[in-house]
N, C-alpha and C positions, 0 to 999 in steps of 0.2 A: 617451423610454425609461425613466427612473425610475419615472416614474407608473403605465408599463404594467406594471414590475415588481413595483411595490408592490401593484396590483391583482392580479397574479398570487400574490403572497405572502399575500393576504388570503384569496382565494379558497381556496388549497391549505390555508390554516390551517383553514378551515370545515370540511373535508372529515374532519378528526380527528374532530371530534365526531359526524359523520353515519356514518361507517363504525366497524367493529369498533375497540377501541383496538390500539395497537401493544403488544406484550408485549418487556419488557426481560429478558435474562438478569441484568443487574446494573447498579447504577448505575455511571458511569464519570466519569474527569476529563478535560475536554475542554479543548483550548485553541482559541480562533478567532481568525485572523489574517485580518483583513479592514479595507481601509481606508473603505469606505463604511460609513458610521454607521447609515444606515437598515437596509441588510442585515444588517450585525453585530448590532444591537439585535434584529431579527426572528428571528436564529439563537440568539442566546444566550437569548432570551426562551423560545424553543420546545424549548430543549434543558433548560433549567432548569424548565421546566413538567412534564418527563419525568423529574425527579430527577437530572439530571446535575449535577456539579460543573463550573464553566464559567469560565475564565479569558478574558480579551480584550486582543488587541494590535493597533494600528491600523498599525504599519509593520513592514517586514519585518525590520529590526534588532531592535526590540522582541521580536518574534515568536521571533527566533531565541535572544535571552537567555532566554526564558521557557521555550522548548522544550528547550533544551540543560540546563536545570536539571532534567530529568527528572520522571518521578511523572505524565505525560499518558498515557493509553491512545489517543486519538486527536485528531488537531489538524487542524483544517478551515481551509486556506490558500489564499486568493485568488492567482491566478496573478499579476496586475499589481499590484503593491505599490509604494510610493514608498520610493526609496533603496536597498533589496535586494529584489527581485523574487521571486516564490513557487519559482521553479525554482532559483534561486542559495540559497535559504533551506534547501529540503529536500536540496540536495546538500552543504550545509555541514554539516545534521545527520547525514547517511549518513557523511559522511567521518569524524564524530567519534563514529561508534560509537551514534547515538542512533536506537534502533528503534521509536519511536512511529508507529503507521499515521497514514497521511497522506491526507486527501481533499482533492484541488484543485477549487476552484470557478472558472471561467472563462466568459468570453464567446467564447472561441475553442473551437468545436466540431469541428474538421475532424480527420479521422483522423491526419494528423501531428502536430497539436497535441497529441491524445491520448496517441500514442507518445512525444512529446518529454516529457510529463509523468511516464510511467510510467518511462520510462528514466531519469528524474532522482532517482526513488527513490521516487515516489507509488504510492500501494496501489489507490486509486480517484478517480474522474472524475467532475464533475457539471457540467452546463453550465447558465449562468444564460440565462432566468430558470427556477427551480426550483421543484418542490410542497415544502412543508415535511414531508409524510408521506415523499417518498422519501428526503430528506435523512436523516430521523431513521432510516429502515431501513437505509440505507448507515452510518450511525455506528454502528449496532448490529452488522451485519455485521462491520463491520472490529474493533468491541470483541470480538468472539468469535476472532478470530485474535490479538490480543493477550494475550501471556503473564500468567496470573494465578496468584495462590497455588494450589499443588496442581498446576498445569499445567505438563507437561515443558518445560524449558527447556533442554536439550541434546538433540542428535540425534547417533548415532554408527553409522556401518558401517565396519566392519574399523577402520582407522586414520584414519579421516577424521570430523572432529568440526565440528557448527555449535553456537556458542552463541547461542540465539534472543536472549538480552537485549543482549549485547554485539555482536550482529550480525557475528560473526567466524568465520573458518573456517580450522581447523588439520589438516594431515594430516602424520603421521609426527614431529609435534612442530614442524612447519614452517608458519608463518603463511603463508596464502593472501589475497591480495589481488583482491576480486571487485568488479565493478561493481554497483550495486543490481538491475539486473534479471538478472544472471548470479547473483547470491544468492538471489533468489526462484526461480529455476529449479533451482539446486543443492538449496534447501530442499524444493520440490515433489518432486523425484526421492529424496530422504533420506526424506521423508515415506511416500513409496510405494516403498520399497526392496524389490528382489525382482519387482515387477510392472512389466509393460509399461506405459508412458504414451504415449498416440497423440500425434500432433501437434494434433489438435483438443482433447484433452483440455489439453494443455500451454498453448494459447492460451487457452483459458478460465480455467486455473487461476492461469498467471503473467502474462498479459496482460490479462486480464479481456475477451478479445474472444469474443463469441458468433457470431462470423461469421470466415469465412477472407478475411483482408487481401491474397490472392494475391501475398505476398511471401516470400521465405525467411528471414523473421526468428527464426524456431524454428532451422532449420539455421545460421545465422550463429551464433547466442548458443551453441549447443550446441558448437560447433566451437571457439569460444573458451572456453567453460567445460571442456572436455576439456582443452585444451591447458594449461589451469592447474592442473586437479586431477589428471590421469593423468601428464602428461609429465614424466619423471623419476623416476618412482616404480617399483618391483618389479612392480607390477601394475596392470591398467587396473579401474575400478569402473564407467564409464558405458559400457554397450554400445548399439551400434544392433542393434535386432531388424528383419532386412529385411522389408519390407512392412507393418510393424506400429507401431514407434515407437523408444522407447529406455527402457533400464532401467538403474537403478545398483545393484548386487548385490556382496556380498562374494568375494572369490576362493573357488572350491571347496576 
């Protein structure tokens, strides 16, 4: 298995020199949390060669300490880590308000495994063995989502506010506790305030699904989100547009 993975990595790396180069918006500070030394070295080398500053941790607890210190725009986290697994690591980060974008690496490629990783607070998912070109492209995409200097860090609609750096939500001065996927869903709605967001659009933007999983995952999370954001307040902000989707808008 490891030999096959290594050969896959070598072949993927060679593709970078054959195809046009990947263009980066900016250099980033990236944390790699991976217990397999060969895989970690491969990732660190690839990121470093493309101008990124990379720190490395080989255990979940070490990764949690480094990530908790802040300053990382992207963290690449293996699901199966010794001591503290990747899911627990990311959930701990999110509960402490750390908003670093997370790319999970895993040997588990099932739909349920992907959903579990995204629900824990991950932003993207890559199954091993992987091509270096794809990993680099995904890191770049996540970096574009991460707040940088001059980029908006607060979203406001009526009396509802999201702090994108602290990943906190407040309405009328009252803090609202959201699960990671509820937060992503609300952020998506607020970034598109006044627009109708279809179920397909939400699956793509919030869950990174480019197919219909044939579940009521959107409806279930939307119901929970509305219960937290609208219930007990003077006006509703999240509206169902029958036959079309959902829209978050300020009261008329």
